C-alpha positions as protocol buffer text, in pm:
chain_id: "A"
residue {
  index: 1
  type: MET
  ca { x: -17281 y: 2035 z: -13267 }
}
residue {
  index: 2
  type: TYR
  ca { x: -16960 y: 1852 z: -13196 }
}
residue {
  index: 3
  type: LEU
  ca { x: -16782 y: 1837 z: -12866 }
}
residue {
  index: 4
  type: HIS
  ca { x: -16407 y: 1887 z: -12906 }
}
residue {
  index: 5
  type: CYS
  ca { x: -16164 y: 1785 z: -12637 }
}
residue {
  index: 6
  type: ALA
  ca { x: -15795 y: 1879 z: -12613 }
}
residue {
  index: 7
  type: GLY
  ca { x: -15545 y: 1758 z: -12357 }
}
residue {
  index: 8
  type: LEU
  ca { x: -15253 y: 1979 z: -12268 }
}
residue {
  index: 9
  type: LEU
  ca { x: -14961 y: 1841 z: -12067 }
}
residue {
  index: 10
  type: ASN
  ca { x: -14812 y: 2101 z: -11835 }
}
residue {
  index: 11
  type: LYS
  ca { x: -14499 y: 2050 z: -11627 }
}
residue {
  index: 12
  type: LYS
  ca { x: -14568 y: 2142 z: -11266 }
}
residue {
  index: 13
  type: GLY
  ca { x: -14245 y: 2052 z: -11094 }
}
residue {
  index: 14
  type: LYS
  ca { x: -13948 y: 1819 z: -11100 }
}
residue {
  index: 15
  type: ASP
  ca { x: -14144 y: 1501 z: -11179 }
}
residue {
  index: 16
  type: ARG
  ca { x: -14504 y: 1626 z: -11173 }
}
residue {
  index: 17
  type: TYR
  ca { x: -14720 y: 1692 z: -11476 }
}
residue {
  index: 18
  type: GLU
  ca { x: -15075 y: 1815 z: -11503 }
}
residue {
  index: 19
  type: ILE
  ca { x: -15317 y: 1738 z: -11785 }
}
residue {
  index: 20
  type: THR
  ca { x: -15561 y: 2013 z: -11871 }
}
residue {
  index: 21
  type: LEU
  ca { x: -15865 y: 1908 z: -12070 }
}
residue {
  index: 22
  type: VAL
  ca { x: -16030 y: 2177 z: -12275 }
}
residue {
  index: 23
  type: PHE
  ca { x: -16373 y: 2126 z: -12430 }
}
residue {
  index: 24
  type: GLY
  ca { x: -16561 y: 2294 z: -12713 }
}
residue {
  index: 25
  type: LEU
  ca { x: -16440 y: 2558 z: -12958 }
}
residue {
  index: 26
  type: GLU
  ca { x: -16170 y: 2665 z: -12713 }
}
residue {
  index: 27
  type: ALA
  ca { x: -16000 y: 2327 z: -12768 }
}
residue {
  index: 28
  type: LEU
  ca { x: -15966 y: 2388 z: -13141 }
}
residue {
  index: 29
  type: SER
  ca { x: -15827 y: 2736 z: -13091 }
}
residue {
  index: 30
  type: LYS
  ca { x: -15570 y: 2606 z: -12840 }
}
residue {
  index: 31
  type: PHE
  ca { x: -15456 y: 2339 z: -13088 }
}
residue {
  index: 32
  type: LYS
  ca { x: -15418 y: 2602 z: -13359 }
}
residue {
  index: 33
  type: LEU
  ca { x: -15224 y: 2820 z: -13117 }
}
residue {
  index: 34
  type: ILE
  ca { x: -14996 y: 2528 z: -13031 }
}
residue {
  index: 35
  type: GLU
  ca { x: -14939 y: 2455 z: -13402 }
}
residue {
  index: 36
  type: LYS
  ca { x: -14854 y: 2820 z: -13462 }
}
residue {
  index: 37
  type: VAL
  ca { x: -14602 y: 2822 z: -13174 }
}
residue {
  index: 38
  type: ARG
  ca { x: -14443 y: 2500 z: -13306 }
}
residue {
  index: 39
  type: GLY
  ca { x: -14420 y: 2654 z: -13654 }
}
residue {
  index: 40
  type: ASP
  ca { x: -14249 y: 2964 z: -13514 }
}
residue {
  index: 41
  type: MET
  ca { x: -14007 y: 2749 z: -13313 }
}
residue {
  index: 42
  type: ASP
  ca { x: -13923 y: 2547 z: -13627 }
}
residue {
  index: 43
  type: LYS
  ca { x: -13849 y: 2866 z: -13822 }
}
residue {
  index: 44
  type: LYS
  ca { x: -13637 y: 3005 z: -13539 }
}
residue {
  index: 45
  type: GLY
  ca { x: -13454 y: 2672 z: -13506 }
}
residue {
  index: 46
  type: VAL
  ca { x: -13372 y: 2665 z: -13877 }
}
residue {
  index: 47
  type: ILE
  ca { x: -13253 y: 3026 z: -13868 }
}
residue {
  index: 48
  type: ALA
  ca { x: -13038 y: 2954 z: -13561 }
}
residue {
  index: 49
  type: LEU
  ca { x: -12892 y: 2644 z: -13727 }
}
residue {
  index: 50
  type: LEU
  ca { x: -12808 y: 2839 z: -14042 }
}
residue {
  index: 51
  type: GLY
  ca { x: -12646 y: 3109 z: -13827 }
}
residue {
  index: 52
  type: ILE
  ca { x: -12432 y: 2851 z: -13650 }
}
residue {
  index: 53
  type: ILE
  ca { x: -12326 y: 2694 z: -13980 }
}
residue {
  index: 54
  type: ILE
  ca { x: -12228 y: 3034 z: -14121 }
}
residue {
  index: 55
  type: VAL
  ca { x: -12022 y: 3114 z: -13811 }
}
residue {
  index: 56
  type: ILE
  ca { x: -11843 y: 2777 z: -13834 }
}
residue {
  index: 57
  type: ILE
  ca { x: -11764 y: 2825 z: -14204 }
}
residue {
  index: 58
  type: ALA
  ca { x: -11644 y: 3182 z: -14146 }
}
residue {
  index: 59
  type: GLY
  ca { x: -11430 y: 3062 z: -13853 }
}
residue {
  index: 60
  type: TYR
  ca { x: -11278 y: 2790 z: -14069 }
}
residue {
  index: 61
  type: PHE
  ca { x: -11182 y: 3038 z: -14339 }
}
residue {
  index: 62
  type: ILE
  ca { x: -11040 y: 3283 z: -14087 }
}
residue {
  index: 63
  type: VAL
  ca { x: -10828 y: 3013 z: -13924 }
}
residue {
  index: 64
  type: THR
  ca { x: -10722 y: 2863 z: -14256 }
}
residue {
  index: 65
  type: TYR
  ca { x: -10657 y: 3171 z: -14466 }
}
residue {
  index: 66
  type: ILE
  ca { x: -10568 y: 3451 z: -14231 }
}
residue {
  index: 67
  type: SER
  ca { x: -10345 y: 3270 z: -13981 }
}
residue {
  index: 68
  type: PHE
  ca { x: -10035 y: 3275 z: -14204 }
}
residue {
  index: 69
  type: VAL
  ca { x: -9781 y: 3540 z: -14294 }
}
residue {
  index: 70
  type: GLN
  ca { x: -9559 y: 3542 z: -14600 }
}
residue {
  index: 71
  type: VAL
  ca { x: -9183 y: 3563 z: -14568 }
}
residue {
  index: 72
  type: GLN
  ca { x: -9087 y: 3794 z: -14855 }
}
residue {
  index: 73
  type: LYS
  ca { x: -8722 y: 3705 z: -14814 }
}
residue {
  index: 74
  type: PHE
  ca { x: -8806 y: 3354 z: -14941 }
}
residue {
  index: 75
  type: GLY
  ca { x: -9044 y: 3432 z: -15225 }
}
residue {
  index: 76
  type: GLY
  ca { x: -9352 y: 3484 z: -15008 }
}
residue {
  index: 77
  type: PHE
  ca { x: -9333 y: 3142 z: -14844 }
}
residue {
  index: 78
  type: PRO
  ca { x: -9619 y: 3122 z: -14589 }
}
residue {
  index: 79
  type: ILE
  ca { x: -9542 y: 3066 z: -14221 }
}
residue {
  index: 80
  type: PRO
  ca { x: -9800 y: 3025 z: -13940 }
}
residue {
  index: 81
  type: LYS
  ca { x: -9856 y: 3349 z: -13747 }
}
residue {
  index: 82
  type: ASP
  ca { x: -9822 y: 3172 z: -13415 }
}
residue {
  index: 83
  type: ALA
  ca { x: -9475 y: 3034 z: -13500 }
}
residue {
  index: 84
  type: GLU
  ca { x: -9210 y: 3220 z: -13300 }
}
residue {
  index: 85
  type: VAL
  ca { x: -8876 y: 3308 z: -13459 }
}
residue {
  index: 86
  type: THR
  ca { x: -8593 y: 3162 z: -13251 }
}
residue {
  index: 87
  type: LYS
  ca { x: -8308 y: 3221 z: -13494 }
}
residue {
  index: 88
  type: GLU
  ca { x: -8277 y: 3430 z: -13807 }
}
residue {
  index: 89
  type: GLU
  ca { x: -7974 y: 3448 z: -14032 }
}
residue {
  index: 90
  type: GLU
  ca { x: -7920 y: 3540 z: -14395 }
}
residue {
  index: 91
  type: ASN
  ca { x: -8018 y: 3200 z: -14538 }
}
residue {
  index: 92
  type: ILE
  ca { x: -8227 y: 3038 z: -14265 }
}
residue {
  index: 93
  type: ILE
  ca { x: -8511 y: 3121 z: -14031 }
}
residue {
  index: 94
  type: VAL
  ca { x: -8584 y: 2884 z: -13740 }
}
residue {
  index: 95
  type: TYR
  ca { x: -8921 y: 2882 z: -13567 }
}
residue {
  index: 96
  type: ASN
  ca { x: -9061 y: 2732 z: -13250 }
}
residue {
  index: 97
  type: TRP
  ca { x: -9408 y: 2606 z: -13345 }
}
residue {
  index: 98
  type: SER
  ca { x: -9611 y: 2377 z: -13120 }
}
residue {
  index: 99
  type: LYS
  ca { x: -9809 y: 2221 z: -13406 }
}
residue {
  index: 100
  type: ALA
  ca { x: -9497 y: 2098 z: -13589 }
}
residue {
  index: 101
  type: SER
  ca { x: -9434 y: 1726 z: -13559 }
}
residue {
  index: 102
  type: GLU
  ca { x: -9157 y: 1503 z: -13693 }
}
residue {
  index: 103
  type: GLU
  ca { x: -9388 y: 1201 z: -13705 }
}
residue {
  index: 104
  type: ASN
  ca { x: -9687 y: 1372 z: -13869 }
}
residue {
  index: 105
  type: GLY
  ca { x: -9517 y: 1663 z: -14049 }
}
residue {
  index: 106
  type: ILE
  ca { x: -9705 y: 1986 z: -14089 }
}
residue {
  index: 107
  type: PRO
  ca { x: -10080 y: 2005 z: -14016 }
}
residue {
  index: 108
  type: LYS
  ca { x: -10329 y: 1968 z: -14299 }
}
residue {
  index: 109
  type: ARG
  ca { x: -10435 y: 2334 z: -14284 }
}
residue {
  index: 110
  type: TYR
  ca { x: -10073 y: 2437 z: -14341 }
}
residue {
  index: 111
  type: GLN
  ca { x: -10050 y: 2199 z: -14638 }
}
residue {
  index: 112
  type: ILE
  ca { x: -10369 y: 2353 z: -14778 }
}
residue {
  index: 113
  type: GLU
  ca { x: -10223 y: 2705 z: -14739 }
}
residue {
  index: 114
  type: LEU
  ca { x: -9904 y: 2605 z: -14920 }
}
residue {
  index: 115
  type: GLU
  ca { x: -10106 y: 2454 z: -15206 }
}
residue {
  index: 116
  type: LYS
  ca { x: -10336 y: 2758 z: -15219 }
}
residue {
  index: 117
  type: GLU
  ca { x: -10034 y: 2988 z: -15246 }
}
residue {
  index: 118
  type: GLY
  ca { x: -9896 y: 2777 z: -15534 }
}
residue {
  index: 119
  type: TRP
  ca { x: -9613 y: 2597 z: -15355 }
}
residue {
  index: 120
  type: ASP
  ca { x: -9564 y: 2247 z: -15495 }
}
residue {
  index: 121
  type: ILE
  ca { x: -9365 y: 1967 z: -15333 }
}
residue {
  index: 122
  type: GLU
  ca { x: -9055 y: 1894 z: -15537 }
}
residue {
  index: 123
  type: TRP
  ca { x: -8920 y: 1623 z: -15309 }
}
residue {
  index: 124
  type: ARG
  ca { x: -8955 y: 1496 z: -14956 }
}
residue {
  index: 125
  type: GLU
  ca { x: -8726 y: 1288 z: -14740 }
}
residue {
  index: 126
  type: GLY
  ca { x: -8785 y: 1237 z: -14370 }
}
residue {
  index: 127
  type: ALA
  ca { x: -8845 y: 1570 z: -14198 }
}
residue {
  index: 128
  type: ALA
  ca { x: -8722 y: 1771 z: -14499 }
}
residue {
  index: 129
  type: THR
  ca { x: -8945 y: 1890 z: -14785 }
}
residue {
  index: 130
  type: VAL
  ca { x: -8847 y: 2110 z: -15076 }
}
residue {
  index: 131
  type: TYR
  ca { x: -9124 y: 2333 z: -15209 }
}
residue {
  index: 132
  type: LYS
  ca { x: -9106 y: 2508 z: -15546 }
}
residue {
  index: 133
  type: LYS
  ca { x: -9292 y: 2808 z: -15686 }
}
residue {
  index: 134
  type: ASP
  ca { x: -9200 y: 3029 z: -15985 }
}
residue {
  index: 135
  type: GLY
  ca { x: -8844 y: 2895 z: -15994 }
}
residue {
  index: 136
  type: ILE
  ca { x: -8788 y: 2957 z: -15622 }
}
residue {
  index: 137
  type: LYS
  ca { x: -8711 y: 2657 z: -15403 }
}
residue {
  index: 138
  type: VAL
  ca { x: -8750 y: 2657 z: -15025 }
}
residue {
  index: 139
  type: LEU
  ca { x: -8637 y: 2380 z: -14792 }
}
residue {
  index: 140
  type: LEU
  ca { x: -8881 y: 2328 z: -14503 }
}
residue {
  index: 141
  type: ILE
  ca { x: -8763 y: 2114 z: -14213 }
}
residue {
  index: 142
  type: CYS
  ca { x: -9031 y: 2007 z: -13967 }
}
residue {
  index: 143
  type: SER
  ca { x: -8955 y: 1839 z: -13640 }
}
residue {
  index: 144
  type: THR
  ca { x: -9124 y: 1834 z: -13299 }
}
residue {
  index: 145
  type: ASN
  ca { x: -9195 y: 2200 z: -13211 }
}
residue {
  index: 146
  type: TYR
  ca { x: -8937 y: 2300 z: -13474 }
}
residue {
  index: 147
  type: LEU
  ca { x: -8978 y: 2452 z: -13816 }
}
residue {
  index: 148
  type: SER
  ca { x: -8706 y: 2599 z: -14035 }
}
residue {
  index: 149
  type: ILE
  ca { x: -8704 y: 2746 z: -14385 }
}
residue {
  index: 150
  type: SER
  ca { x: -8411 y: 2819 z: -14609 }
}
residue {
  index: 151
  type: PRO
  ca { x: -8358 y: 2878 z: -14981 }
}
residue {
  index: 152
  type: THR
  ca { x: -8214 y: 2589 z: -15180 }
}
residue {
  index: 153
  type: GLU
  ca { x: -8092 y: 2521 z: -15533 }
}
């Protein structure tokens, strides 16, 4: 007959721990129980991690693909939903948009949306960029908190 000994570390308070020694067959069963609990925690951790990853990916797609509206007047040119119209005339729409920057241009997610919708850059100079799709050309001017679109030849 073998004598089995298991030590279990239990937290008793802020900085106090207690070691419980278990002898005999009970020690083996406690170790198996501990291994089972660890296995369950590992499975739950993996499932939780996968859930978090799925939520992040879904959030990315929602932010990237649903946060734009198309201006039918200009061939379906996409504009961010959170851009506020400050001036609208026959051949120009001016927006106040906090993410617009003269130094950095439009954000990457807006560039991705334009590419996804089939708008190609025809030329760019300073804050002005001409996008082309299916024979339609749109001039986009991006400055600090300012965005404007207008048709061009």
